[in-house]
mmCIF file of the N, C-alpha and C atoms, coordinates in Angstrom:
data_MODEL
# 
_entry.id   MODEL 
# 
loop_
_atom_site.group_PDB 
_atom_site.id 
_atom_site.type_symbol 
_atom_site.label_atom_id 
_atom_site.label_alt_id 
_atom_site.label_comp_id 
_atom_site.label_asym_id 
_atom_site.label_entity_id 
_atom_site.label_seq_id 
_atom_site.pdbx_PDB_ins_code 
_atom_site.Cartn_x 
_atom_site.Cartn_y 
_atom_site.Cartn_z 
_atom_site.occupancy 
_atom_site.B_iso_or_equiv 
_atom_site.pdbx_formal_charge 
_atom_site.auth_seq_id 
_atom_site.auth_comp_id 
_atom_site.auth_asym_id 
_atom_site.auth_atom_id 
_atom_site.pdbx_PDB_model_num 
ATOM 1   N N  . MET A 1 1  ? 60.718 -5.014  -239.310 1.00 0.00 ? 1  MET A N  1 
ATOM 2   C CA . MET A 1 1  ? 62.438 -5.311  -238.851 1.00 0.00 ? 1  MET A CA 1 
ATOM 3   C C  . MET A 1 1  ? 62.239 -5.897  -237.466 1.00 0.00 ? 1  MET A C  1 
ATOM 4   N N  . ALA A 1 2  ? 61.509 -5.230  -236.609 1.00 0.00 ? 2  ALA A N  1 
ATOM 5   C CA . ALA A 1 2  ? 61.684 -5.315  -235.106 1.00 0.00 ? 2  ALA A CA 1 
ATOM 6   C C  . ALA A 1 2  ? 61.472 -7.165  -235.007 1.00 0.00 ? 2  ALA A C  1 
ATOM 7   N N  . SER A 1 3  ? 59.966 -6.957  -236.129 1.00 0.00 ? 3  SER A N  1 
ATOM 8   C CA . SER A 1 3  ? 59.755 -8.297  -235.313 1.00 0.00 ? 3  SER A CA 1 
ATOM 9   C C  . SER A 1 3  ? 60.193 -9.875  -236.279 1.00 0.00 ? 3  SER A C  1 
ATOM 10  N N  . ASP A 1 4  ? 61.227 -9.606  -237.106 1.00 0.00 ? 4  ASP A N  1 
ATOM 11  C CA . ASP A 1 4  ? 61.925 -10.269 -237.813 1.00 0.00 ? 4  ASP A CA 1 
ATOM 12  C C  . ASP A 1 4  ? 63.328 -10.471 -236.921 1.00 0.00 ? 4  ASP A C  1 
ATOM 13  N N  . ILE A 1 5  ? 63.647 -9.809  -235.727 1.00 0.00 ? 5  ILE A N  1 
ATOM 14  C CA . ILE A 1 5  ? 64.941 -9.962  -234.907 1.00 0.00 ? 5  ILE A CA 1 
ATOM 15  C C  . ILE A 1 5  ? 64.162 -10.941 -233.990 1.00 0.00 ? 5  ILE A C  1 
ATOM 16  N N  . HIS A 1 6  ? 62.872 -10.184 -233.123 1.00 0.00 ? 6  HIS A N  1 
ATOM 17  C CA . HIS A 1 6  ? 62.055 -11.342 -232.455 1.00 0.00 ? 6  HIS A CA 1 
ATOM 18  C C  . HIS A 1 6  ? 61.533 -12.383 -232.734 1.00 0.00 ? 6  HIS A C  1 
ATOM 19  N N  . ALA A 1 7  ? 61.685 -13.070 -234.406 1.00 0.00 ? 7  ALA A N  1 
ATOM 20  C CA . ALA A 1 7  ? 61.141 -14.139 -234.963 1.00 0.00 ? 7  ALA A CA 1 
ATOM 21  C C  . ALA A 1 7  ? 62.234 -15.071 -234.436 1.00 0.00 ? 7  ALA A C  1 
ATOM 22  N N  . ALA A 1 8  ? 63.344 -14.360 -235.164 1.00 0.00 ? 8  ALA A N  1 
ATOM 23  C CA . ALA A 1 8  ? 64.911 -15.282 -235.106 1.00 0.00 ? 8  ALA A CA 1 
ATOM 24  C C  . ALA A 1 8  ? 65.046 -15.498 -233.721 1.00 0.00 ? 8  ALA A C  1 
ATOM 25  N N  . ALA A 1 9  ? 64.954 -14.487 -232.860 1.00 0.00 ? 9  ALA A N  1 
ATOM 26  C CA . ALA A 1 9  ? 65.153 -15.010 -231.194 1.00 0.00 ? 9  ALA A CA 1 
ATOM 27  C C  . ALA A 1 9  ? 64.427 -15.892 -230.855 1.00 0.00 ? 9  ALA A C  1 
ATOM 28  N N  . SER A 1 10 ? 63.120 -16.313 -231.484 1.00 0.00 ? 10 SER A N  1 
ATOM 29  C CA . SER A 1 10 ? 61.859 -17.265 -231.219 1.00 0.00 ? 10 SER A CA 1 
ATOM 30  C C  . SER A 1 10 ? 62.477 -18.454 -231.537 1.00 0.00 ? 10 SER A C  1 
ATOM 31  N N  . ARG A 1 11 ? 62.904 -18.651 -233.106 1.00 0.00 ? 11 ARG A N  1 
ATOM 32  C CA . ARG A 1 11 ? 62.968 -20.069 -233.347 1.00 0.00 ? 11 ARG A CA 1 
ATOM 33  C C  . ARG A 1 11 ? 64.405 -20.725 -233.136 1.00 0.00 ? 11 ARG A C  1 
ATOM 34  N N  . ARG A 1 12 ? 65.845 -19.467 -232.218 1.00 0.00 ? 12 ARG A N  1 
ATOM 35  C CA . ARG A 1 12 ? 66.411 -20.243 -231.516 1.00 0.00 ? 12 ARG A CA 1 
ATOM 36  C C  . ARG A 1 12 ? 66.506 -20.289 -230.296 1.00 0.00 ? 12 ARG A C  1 
ATOM 37  N N  . PHE A 1 13 ? 65.332 -19.711 -229.414 1.00 0.00 ? 13 PHE A N  1 
ATOM 38  C CA . PHE A 1 13 ? 65.378 -20.183 -228.271 1.00 0.00 ? 13 PHE A CA 1 
ATOM 39  C C  . PHE A 1 13 ? 65.571 -21.868 -227.626 1.00 0.00 ? 13 PHE A C  1 
ATOM 40  N N  . PRO A 1 14 ? 65.920 -21.816 -226.916 1.00 0.00 ? 14 PRO A N  1 
ATOM 41  C CA . PRO A 1 14 ? 66.757 -21.216 -225.571 1.00 0.00 ? 14 PRO A CA 1 
ATOM 42  C C  . PRO A 1 14 ? 67.962 -20.680 -225.696 1.00 0.00 ? 14 PRO A C  1 
ATOM 43  N N  . ARG A 1 15 ? 68.718 -20.907 -226.779 1.00 0.00 ? 15 ARG A N  1 
ATOM 44  C CA . ARG A 1 15 ? 70.069 -20.328 -227.335 1.00 0.00 ? 15 ARG A CA 1 
ATOM 45  C C  . ARG A 1 15 ? 69.900 -18.947 -227.813 1.00 0.00 ? 15 ARG A C  1 
ATOM 46  N N  . ASN A 1 16 ? 70.981 -18.390 -227.380 1.00 0.00 ? 16 ASN A N  1 
ATOM 47  C CA . ASN A 1 16 ? 71.168 -16.576 -227.474 1.00 0.00 ? 16 ASN A CA 1 
ATOM 48  C C  . ASN A 1 16 ? 71.151 -16.462 -229.303 1.00 0.00 ? 16 ASN A C  1 
ATOM 49  N N  . LEU A 1 17 ? 70.775 -15.026 -229.440 1.00 0.00 ? 17 LEU A N  1 
ATOM 50  C CA . LEU A 1 17 ? 71.238 -14.632 -230.709 1.00 0.00 ? 17 LEU A CA 1 
ATOM 51  C C  . LEU A 1 17 ? 72.854 -14.121 -231.078 1.00 0.00 ? 17 LEU A C  1 
ATOM 52  N N  . PRO A 1 18 ? 73.397 -14.329 -231.899 1.00 0.00 ? 18 PRO A N  1 
ATOM 53  C CA . PRO A 1 18 ? 74.583 -14.448 -232.554 1.00 0.00 ? 18 PRO A CA 1 
ATOM 54  C C  . PRO A 1 18 ? 75.182 -12.315 -231.993 1.00 0.00 ? 18 PRO A C  1 
ATOM 55  N N  . THR A 1 19 ? 75.987 -12.600 -232.077 1.00 0.00 ? 19 THR A N  1 
ATOM 56  C CA . THR A 1 19 ? 75.959 -11.115 -231.783 1.00 0.00 ? 19 THR A CA 1 
ATOM 57  C C  . THR A 1 19 ? 76.308 -9.687  -232.851 1.00 0.00 ? 19 THR A C  1 
ATOM 58  N N  . THR A 1 20 ? 75.664 -10.670 -234.126 1.00 0.00 ? 20 THR A N  1 
ATOM 59  C CA . THR A 1 20 ? 75.800 -9.455  -235.020 1.00 0.00 ? 20 THR A CA 1 
ATOM 60  C C  . THR A 1 20 ? 74.337 -10.097 -236.188 1.00 0.00 ? 20 THR A C  1 
ATOM 61  N N  . LEU A 1 21 ? 73.343 -8.937  -236.428 1.00 0.00 ? 21 LEU A N  1 
ATOM 62  C CA . LEU A 1 21 ? 72.707 -9.221  -237.212 1.00 0.00 ? 21 LEU A CA 1 
ATOM 63  C C  . LEU A 1 21 ? 72.572 -8.415  -238.097 1.00 0.00 ? 21 LEU A C  1 
ATOM 64  N N  . THR A 1 22 ? 71.442 -8.860  -239.911 1.00 0.00 ? 22 THR A N  1 
ATOM 65  C CA . THR A 1 22 ? 71.373 -7.790  -240.389 1.00 0.00 ? 22 THR A CA 1 
ATOM 66  C C  . THR A 1 22 ? 69.817 -7.743  -240.531 1.00 0.00 ? 22 THR A C  1 
ATOM 67  N N  . ALA A 1 23 ? 69.297 -6.775  -240.546 1.00 0.00 ? 23 ALA A N  1 
ATOM 68  C CA . ALA A 1 23 ? 67.668 -6.625  -240.495 1.00 0.00 ? 23 ALA A CA 1 
ATOM 69  C C  . ALA A 1 23 ? 67.275 -5.606  -241.675 1.00 0.00 ? 23 ALA A C  1 
ATOM 70  N N  . VAL A 1 24 ? 66.416 -5.858  -242.635 1.00 0.00 ? 24 VAL A N  1 
ATOM 71  C CA . VAL A 1 24 ? 66.143 -5.694  -243.920 1.00 0.00 ? 24 VAL A CA 1 
ATOM 72  C C  . VAL A 1 24 ? 64.667 -4.773  -243.834 1.00 0.00 ? 24 VAL A C  1 
ATOM 73  N N  . ALA A 1 25 ? 64.713 -3.665  -244.410 1.00 0.00 ? 25 ALA A N  1 
ATOM 74  C CA . ALA A 1 25 ? 63.274 -3.024  -244.415 1.00 0.00 ? 25 ALA A CA 1 
ATOM 75  C C  . ALA A 1 25 ? 62.235 -4.065  -245.644 1.00 0.00 ? 25 ALA A C  1 
ATOM 76  N N  . HIS A 1 26 ? 61.118 -4.113  -245.369 1.00 0.00 ? 26 HIS A N  1 
ATOM 77  C CA . HIS A 1 26 ? 60.523 -4.586  -246.310 1.00 0.00 ? 26 HIS A CA 1 
ATOM 78  C C  . HIS A 1 26 ? 59.463 -3.467  -247.042 1.00 0.00 ? 26 HIS A C  1 
ATOM 79  N N  . GLY A 1 27 ? 59.396 -3.948  -248.205 1.00 0.00 ? 27 GLY A N  1 
ATOM 80  C CA . GLY A 1 27 ? 58.714 -2.701  -249.312 1.00 0.00 ? 27 GLY A CA 1 
ATOM 81  C C  . GLY A 1 27 ? 58.942 -2.575  -250.385 1.00 0.00 ? 27 GLY A C  1 
ATOM 82  N N  . THR A 1 28 ? 58.102 -2.067  -251.513 1.00 0.00 ? 28 THR A N  1 
ATOM 83  C CA . THR A 1 28 ? 58.287 -2.083  -252.763 1.00 0.00 ? 28 THR A CA 1 
ATOM 84  C C  . THR A 1 28 ? 59.822 -1.283  -253.013 1.00 0.00 ? 28 THR A C  1 
ATOM 85  N N  . ASN A 1 29 ? 59.788 0.089   -252.237 1.00 0.00 ? 29 ASN A N  1 
ATOM 86  C CA . ASN A 1 29 ? 60.610 0.697   -252.683 1.00 0.00 ? 29 ASN A CA 1 
ATOM 87  C C  . ASN A 1 29 ? 62.322 0.341   -252.209 1.00 0.00 ? 29 ASN A C  1 
ATOM 88  N N  . ALA A 1 30 ? 62.195 -0.968  -251.143 1.00 0.00 ? 30 ALA A N  1 
ATOM 89  C CA . ALA A 1 30 ? 63.363 -1.239  -250.573 1.00 0.00 ? 30 ALA A CA 1 
ATOM 90  C C  . ALA A 1 30 ? 64.501 -1.868  -251.329 1.00 0.00 ? 30 ALA A C  1 
ATOM 91  N N  . ALA A 1 31 ? 63.973 -2.077  -252.425 1.00 0.00 ? 31 ALA A N  1 
ATOM 92  C CA . ALA A 1 31 ? 64.808 -3.465  -253.182 1.00 0.00 ? 31 ALA A CA 1 
ATOM 93  C C  . ALA A 1 31 ? 66.235 -3.660  -253.247 1.00 0.00 ? 31 ALA A C  1 
ATOM 94  N N  . ARG A 1 32 ? 66.719 -2.307  -253.814 1.00 0.00 ? 32 ARG A N  1 
ATOM 95  C CA . ARG A 1 32 ? 68.503 -2.306  -253.929 1.00 0.00 ? 32 ARG A CA 1 
ATOM 96  C C  . ARG A 1 32 ? 68.759 -1.023  -253.281 1.00 0.00 ? 32 ARG A C  1 
ATOM 97  N N  . ASP A 1 33 ? 68.119 -0.481  -252.263 1.00 0.00 ? 33 ASP A N  1 
ATOM 98  C CA . ASP A 1 33 ? 68.299 0.927   -251.468 1.00 0.00 ? 33 ASP A CA 1 
ATOM 99  C C  . ASP A 1 33 ? 69.630 0.141   -250.503 1.00 0.00 ? 33 ASP A C  1 
ATOM 100 N N  . PRO A 1 34 ? 70.833 0.887   -250.449 1.00 0.00 ? 34 PRO A N  1 
ATOM 101 C CA . PRO A 1 34 ? 72.025 0.429   -249.563 1.00 0.00 ? 34 PRO A CA 1 
ATOM 102 C C  . PRO A 1 34 ? 71.356 0.807   -248.141 1.00 0.00 ? 34 PRO A C  1 
ATOM 103 N N  . ARG A 1 35 ? 70.371 1.910   -247.929 1.00 0.00 ? 35 ARG A N  1 
ATOM 104 C CA . ARG A 1 35 ? 69.579 2.162   -246.633 1.00 0.00 ? 35 ARG A CA 1 
ATOM 105 C C  . ARG A 1 35 ? 68.631 1.503   -246.175 1.00 0.00 ? 35 ARG A C  1 
ATOM 106 N N  . ALA A 1 36 ? 68.550 0.152   -246.717 1.00 0.00 ? 36 ALA A N  1 
ATOM 107 C CA . ALA A 1 36 ? 67.207 -0.883  -246.501 1.00 0.00 ? 36 ALA A CA 1 
ATOM 108 C C  . ALA A 1 36 ? 68.024 -1.900  -245.766 1.00 0.00 ? 36 ALA A C  1 
ATOM 109 N N  . ARG A 1 37 ? 69.334 -1.715  -245.482 1.00 0.00 ? 37 ARG A N  1 
ATOM 110 C CA . ARG A 1 37 ? 69.831 -2.908  -244.967 1.00 0.00 ? 37 ARG A CA 1 
ATOM 111 C C  . ARG A 1 37 ? 70.331 -2.128  -243.173 1.00 0.00 ? 37 ARG A C  1 
ATOM 112 N N  . TYR A 1 38 ? 69.878 -2.736  -242.289 1.00 0.00 ? 38 TYR A N  1 
ATOM 113 C CA . TYR A 1 38 ? 70.437 -2.171  -240.826 1.00 0.00 ? 38 TYR A CA 1 
ATOM 114 C C  . TYR A 1 38 ? 71.384 -3.350  -240.628 1.00 0.00 ? 38 TYR A C  1 
ATOM 115 N N  . ARG A 1 39 ? 72.836 -3.104  -239.866 1.00 0.00 ? 39 ARG A N  1 
ATOM 116 C CA . ARG A 1 39 ? 73.729 -4.168  -239.412 1.00 0.00 ? 39 ARG A CA 1 
ATOM 117 C C  . ARG A 1 39 ? 73.709 -3.791  -237.647 1.00 0.00 ? 39 ARG A C  1 
ATOM 118 N N  . CYS A 1 40 ? 73.130 -4.834  -236.896 1.00 0.00 ? 40 CYS A N  1 
ATOM 119 C CA . CYS A 1 40 ? 72.842 -4.864  -235.681 1.00 0.00 ? 40 CYS A CA 1 
ATOM 120 C C  . CYS A 1 40 ? 73.481 -5.574  -234.658 1.00 0.00 ? 40 CYS A C  1 
ATOM 121 N N  . GLN A 1 41 ? 74.047 -4.645  -234.006 1.00 0.00 ? 41 GLN A N  1 
ATOM 122 C CA . GLN A 1 41 ? 74.750 -5.473  -232.606 1.00 0.00 ? 41 GLN A CA 1 
ATOM 123 C C  . GLN A 1 41 ? 74.124 -5.894  -231.339 1.00 0.00 ? 41 GLN A C  1 
ATOM 124 N N  . VAL A 1 42 ? 73.772 -7.089  -231.294 1.00 0.00 ? 42 VAL A N  1 
ATOM 125 C CA . VAL A 1 42 ? 73.056 -7.643  -230.022 1.00 0.00 ? 42 VAL A CA 1 
ATOM 126 C C  . VAL A 1 42 ? 73.815 -8.150  -228.933 1.00 0.00 ? 42 VAL A C  1 
ATOM 127 N N  . SER A 1 43 ? 73.226 -7.859  -227.719 1.00 0.00 ? 43 SER A N  1 
ATOM 128 C CA . SER A 1 43 ? 73.608 -8.360  -226.601 1.00 0.00 ? 43 SER A CA 1 
ATOM 129 C C  . SER A 1 43 ? 72.417 -8.956  -226.113 1.00 0.00 ? 43 SER A C  1 
ATOM 130 N N  . ASN A 1 44 ? 72.893 -10.072 -225.077 1.00 0.00 ? 44 ASN A N  1 
ATOM 131 C CA . ASN A 1 44 ? 72.126 -11.011 -224.421 1.00 0.00 ? 44 ASN A CA 1 
ATOM 132 C C  . ASN A 1 44 ? 72.408 -11.406 -223.130 1.00 0.00 ? 44 ASN A C  1 
ATOM 133 N N  . ARG A 1 45 ? 71.684 -10.477 -222.471 1.00 0.00 ? 45 ARG A N  1 
ATOM 134 C CA . ARG A 1 45 ? 72.134 -10.808 -220.709 1.00 0.00 ? 45 ARG A CA 1 
ATOM 135 C C  . ARG A 1 45 ? 70.845 -11.341 -220.019 1.00 0.00 ? 45 ARG A C  1 
ATOM 136 N N  . PHE A 1 46 ? 71.033 -11.976 -218.520 1.00 0.00 ? 46 PHE A N  1 
ATOM 137 C CA . PHE A 1 46 ? 70.095 -12.221 -218.230 1.00 0.00 ? 46 PHE A CA 1 
ATOM 138 C C  . PHE A 1 46 ? 69.582 -11.832 -216.963 1.00 0.00 ? 46 PHE A C  1 
ATOM 139 N N  . ILE A 1 47 ? 68.724 -11.018 -216.400 1.00 0.00 ? 47 ILE A N  1 
ATOM 140 C CA . ILE A 1 47 ? 68.252 -10.374 -215.448 1.00 0.00 ? 47 ILE A CA 1 
ATOM 141 C C  . ILE A 1 47 ? 67.403 -11.137 -214.429 1.00 0.00 ? 47 ILE A C  1 
ATOM 142 N N  . ARG A 1 48 ? 67.599 -10.889 -213.203 1.00 0.00 ? 48 ARG A N  1 
ATOM 143 C CA . ARG A 1 48 ? 66.951 -11.547 -212.266 1.00 0.00 ? 48 ARG A CA 1 
ATOM 144 C C  . ARG A 1 48 ? 66.069 -10.337 -211.348 1.00 0.00 ? 48 ARG A C  1 
ATOM 145 N N  . THR A 1 49 ? 64.599 -11.024 -211.073 1.00 0.00 ? 49 THR A N  1 
ATOM 146 C CA . THR A 1 49 ? 64.077 -10.042 -210.613 1.00 0.00 ? 49 THR A CA 1 
ATOM 147 C C  . THR A 1 49 ? 63.146 -11.256 -209.484 1.00 0.00 ? 49 THR A C  1 
ATOM 148 N N  . LYS A 1 50 ? 62.336 -10.565 -208.803 1.00 0.00 ? 50 LYS A N  1 
ATOM 149 C CA . LYS A 1 50 ? 61.797 -11.392 -207.743 1.00 0.00 ? 50 LYS A CA 1 
ATOM 150 C C  . LYS A 1 50 ? 60.790 -12.343 -208.428 1.00 0.00 ? 50 LYS A C  1 
ATOM 151 N N  . SER A 1 51 ? 60.359 -12.217 -209.558 1.00 0.00 ? 51 SER A N  1 
ATOM 152 C CA . SER A 1 51 ? 59.427 -13.209 -209.878 1.00 0.00 ? 51 SER A CA 1 
ATOM 153 C C  . SER A 1 51 ? 60.360 -13.927 -211.007 1.00 0.00 ? 51 SER A C  1 
ATOM 154 N N  . GLY A 1 52 ? 61.603 -14.286 -210.876 1.00 0.00 ? 52 GLY A N  1 
ATOM 155 C CA . GLY A 1 52 ? 62.120 -15.096 -212.065 1.00 0.00 ? 52 GLY A CA 1 
ATOM 156 C C  . GLY A 1 52 ? 63.374 -14.598 -212.491 1.00 0.00 ? 52 GLY A C  1 
ATOM 157 N N  . ARG A 1 53 ? 64.165 -15.380 -213.237 1.00 0.00 ? 53 ARG A N  1 
ATOM 158 C CA . ARG A 1 53 ? 64.882 -14.842 -214.591 1.00 0.00 ? 53 ARG A CA 1 
ATOM 159 C C  . ARG A 1 53 ? 64.920 -15.232 -215.398 1.00 0.00 ? 53 ARG A C  1 
ATOM 160 N N  . PHE A 1 54 ? 65.029 -14.017 -216.335 1.00 0.00 ? 54 PHE A N  1 
ATOM 161 C CA . PHE A 1 54 ? 64.807 -13.931 -217.766 1.00 0.00 ? 54 PHE A CA 1 
ATOM 162 C C  . PHE A 1 54 ? 65.702 -13.093 -218.715 1.00 0.00 ? 54 PHE A C  1 
ATOM 163 N N  . ARG A 1 55 ? 65.981 -13.301 -219.952 1.00 0.00 ? 55 ARG A N  1 
ATOM 164 C CA . ARG A 1 55 ? 67.042 -12.994 -220.714 1.00 0.00 ? 55 ARG A CA 1 
ATOM 165 C C  . ARG A 1 55 ? 66.344 -11.556 -221.440 1.00 0.00 ? 55 ARG A C  1 
ATOM 166 N N  . ARG A 1 56 ? 67.162 -10.601 -221.382 1.00 0.00 ? 56 ARG A N  1 
ATOM 167 C CA . ARG A 1 56 ? 66.834 -9.618  -221.977 1.00 0.00 ? 56 ARG A CA 1 
ATOM 168 C C  . ARG A 1 56 ? 67.698 -9.337  -223.590 1.00 0.00 ? 56 ARG A C  1 
ATOM 169 N N  . THR A 1 57 ? 67.334 -9.027  -224.288 1.00 0.00 ? 57 THR A N  1 
ATOM 170 C CA . THR A 1 57 ? 67.773 -8.799  -225.475 1.00 0.00 ? 57 THR A CA 1 
ATOM 171 C C  . THR A 1 57 ? 67.925 -7.687  -226.336 1.00 0.00 ? 57 THR A C  1 
ATOM 172 N N  . THR A 1 58 ? 69.160 -6.667  -226.568 1.00 0.00 ? 58 THR A N  1 
ATOM 173 C CA . THR A 1 58 ? 69.114 -5.364  -226.932 1.00 0.00 ? 58 THR A CA 1 
ATOM 174 C C  . THR A 1 58 ? 69.965 -6.220  -228.292 1.00 0.00 ? 58 THR A C  1 
ATOM 175 N N  . ALA A 1 59 ? 68.909 -4.820  -229.163 1.00 0.00 ? 59 ALA A N  1 
ATOM 176 C CA . ALA A 1 59 ? 69.794 -4.759  -230.550 1.00 0.00 ? 59 ALA A CA 1 
ATOM 177 C C  . ALA A 1 59 ? 70.172 -3.478  -231.179 1.00 0.00 ? 59 ALA A C  1 
ATOM 178 N N  . LEU A 1 60 ? 70.873 -3.257  -231.553 1.00 0.00 ? 60 LEU A N  1 
ATOM 179 C CA . LEU A 1 60 ? 71.143 -1.728  -231.722 1.00 0.00 ? 60 LEU A CA 1 
ATOM 180 C C  . LEU A 1 60 ? 71.564 -1.585  -233.180 1.00 0.00 ? 60 LEU A C  1 
ATOM 181 N N  . CYS A 1 61 ? 70.737 -1.344  -234.280 1.00 0.00 ? 61 CYS A N  1 
ATOM 182 C CA . CYS A 1 61 ? 70.826 -1.356  -235.438 1.00 0.00 ? 61 CYS A CA 1 
ATOM 183 C C  . CYS A 1 61 ? 70.926 0.126   -236.162 1.00 0.00 ? 61 CYS A C  1 
ATOM 184 N N  . VAL A 1 62 ? 71.862 0.192   -237.309 1.00 0.00 ? 62 VAL A N  1 
ATOM 185 C CA . VAL A 1 62 ? 72.268 1.038   -238.029 1.00 0.00 ? 62 VAL A CA 1 
ATOM 186 C C  . VAL A 1 62 ? 72.199 0.670   -239.572 1.00 0.00 ? 62 VAL A C  1 
ATOM 187 N N  . ASN A 1 63 ? 72.170 1.799   -240.300 1.00 0.00 ? 63 ASN A N  1 
ATOM 188 C CA . ASN A 1 63 ? 72.182 1.572   -241.659 1.00 0.00 ? 63 ASN A CA 1 
ATOM 189 C C  . ASN A 1 63 ? 73.415 2.499   -242.323 1.00 0.00 ? 63 ASN A C  1 
ATOM 190 N N  . VAL A 1 64 ? 73.627 2.502   -243.309 1.00 0.00 ? 64 VAL A N  1 
ATOM 191 C CA . VAL A 1 64 ? 74.559 3.330   -244.041 1.00 0.00 ? 64 VAL A CA 1 
ATOM 192 C C  . VAL A 1 64 ? 74.341 4.930   -243.942 1.00 0.00 ? 64 VAL A C  1 
ATOM 193 N N  . GLY A 1 65 ? 72.885 5.332   -243.570 1.00 0.00 ? 65 GLY A N  1 
ATOM 194 C CA . GLY A 1 65 ? 72.700 6.313   -244.355 1.00 0.00 ? 65 GLY A CA 1 
ATOM 195 C C  . GLY A 1 65 ? 72.461 7.160   -242.820 1.00 0.00 ? 65 GLY A C  1 
ATOM 196 N N  . GLY A 1 66 ? 72.725 6.493   -242.026 1.00 0.00 ? 66 GLY A N  1 
ATOM 197 C CA . GLY A 1 66 ? 73.118 7.363   -240.813 1.00 0.00 ? 66 GLY A CA 1 
ATOM 198 C C  . GLY A 1 66 ? 71.841 6.767   -239.297 1.00 0.00 ? 66 GLY A C  1 
ATOM 199 N N  . GLY A 1 67 ? 70.513 6.130   -240.445 1.00 0.00 ? 67 GLY A N  1 
ATOM 200 C CA . GLY A 1 67 ? 69.412 5.988   -239.627 1.00 0.00 ? 67 GLY A CA 1 
ATOM 201 C C  . GLY A 1 67 ? 69.748 4.729   -238.967 1.00 0.00 ? 67 GLY A C  1 
ATOM 202 N N  . ASN A 1 68 ? 68.912 4.820   -237.718 1.00 0.00 ? 68 ASN A N  1 
ATOM 203 C CA . ASN A 1 68 ? 68.635 3.347   -236.584 1.00 0.00 ? 68 ASN A CA 1 
ATOM 204 C C  . ASN A 1 68 ? 67.576 3.707   -236.028 1.00 0.00 ? 68 ASN A C  1 
ATOM 205 N N  . PHE A 1 69 ? 67.652 2.203   -235.336 1.00 0.00 ? 69 PHE A N  1 
ATOM 206 C CA . PHE A 1 69 ? 66.668 1.932   -233.906 1.00 0.00 ? 69 PHE A CA 1 
ATOM 207 C C  . PHE A 1 69 ? 67.262 0.573   -232.953 1.00 0.00 ? 69 PHE A C  1 
ATOM 208 N N  . ASN A 1 70 ? 66.880 0.947   -231.875 1.00 0.00 ? 70 ASN A N  1 
ATOM 209 C CA . ASN A 1 70 ? 67.016 -0.316  -230.792 1.00 0.00 ? 70 ASN A CA 1 
ATOM 210 C C  . ASN A 1 70 ? 66.028 -0.694  -230.845 1.00 0.00 ? 70 ASN A C  1 
ATOM 211 N N  . TYR A 1 71 ? 66.116 -2.107  -230.449 1.00 0.00 ? 71 TYR A N  1 
ATOM 212 C CA . TYR A 1 71 ? 64.660 -3.103  -230.159 1.00 0.00 ? 71 TYR A CA 1 
ATOM 213 C C  . TYR A 1 71 ? 65.328 -3.829  -228.762 1.00 0.00 ? 71 TYR A C  1 
ATOM 214 N N  . VAL A 1 72 ? 64.843 -3.765  -227.664 1.00 0.00 ? 72 VAL A N  1 
ATOM 215 C CA . VAL A 1 72 ? 64.801 -4.094  -226.620 1.00 0.00 ? 72 VAL A CA 1 
ATOM 216 C C  . VAL A 1 72 ? 63.373 -4.926  -226.276 1.00 0.00 ? 72 VAL A C  1 
ATOM 217 N N  . PHE A 1 73 ? 63.970 -6.611  -225.817 1.00 0.00 ? 73 PHE A N  1 
ATOM 218 C CA . PHE A 1 73 ? 62.642 -7.490  -225.244 1.00 0.00 ? 73 PHE A CA 1 
ATOM 219 C C  . PHE A 1 73 ? 63.485 -8.437  -224.250 1.00 0.00 ? 73 PHE A C  1 
ATOM 220 N N  . ASP A 1 74 ? 61.894 -9.089  -223.655 1.00 0.00 ? 74 ASP A N  1 
ATOM 221 C CA . ASP A 1 74 ? 62.373 -10.073 -222.990 1.00 0.00 ? 74 ASP A CA 1 
ATOM 222 C C  . ASP A 1 74 ? 61.691 -11.481 -223.334 1.00 0.00 ? 74 ASP A C  1 
ATOM 223 N N  . MET A 1 75 ? 62.780 -12.251 -222.817 1.00 0.00 ? 75 MET A N  1 
ATOM 224 C CA . MET A 1 75 ? 61.903 -13.826 -223.147 1.00 0.00 ? 75 MET A CA 1 
ATOM 225 C C  . MET A 1 75 ? 62.107 -14.584 -221.702 1.00 0.00 ? 75 MET A C  1 
ATOM 226 N N  . ALA A 1 76 ? 61.732 -15.652 -221.677 1.00 0.00 ? 76 ALA A N  1 
ATOM 227 C CA . ALA A 1 76 ? 61.607 -16.628 -220.244 1.00 0.00 ? 76 ALA A CA 1 
ATOM 228 C C  . ALA A 1 76 ? 62.761 -17.235 -220.122 1.00 0.00 ? 76 ALA A C  1 
# 
């Protein structure tokens, strides 16, 4: 699921991701299970370091069963 979020960001680069996304678990047992859908809140901010500026994207994802994951990545 994290790779799906990263791929969406790569396709939209240099534009930001939207503030809400839906990530879906892959697999044979995830077909109609509502716990396989994660609603994600996305924040995009620029970080300045000695080597330059880059965008840090944070996705906080939660499903209806209470499961969650955080995904943080940087892009130039």
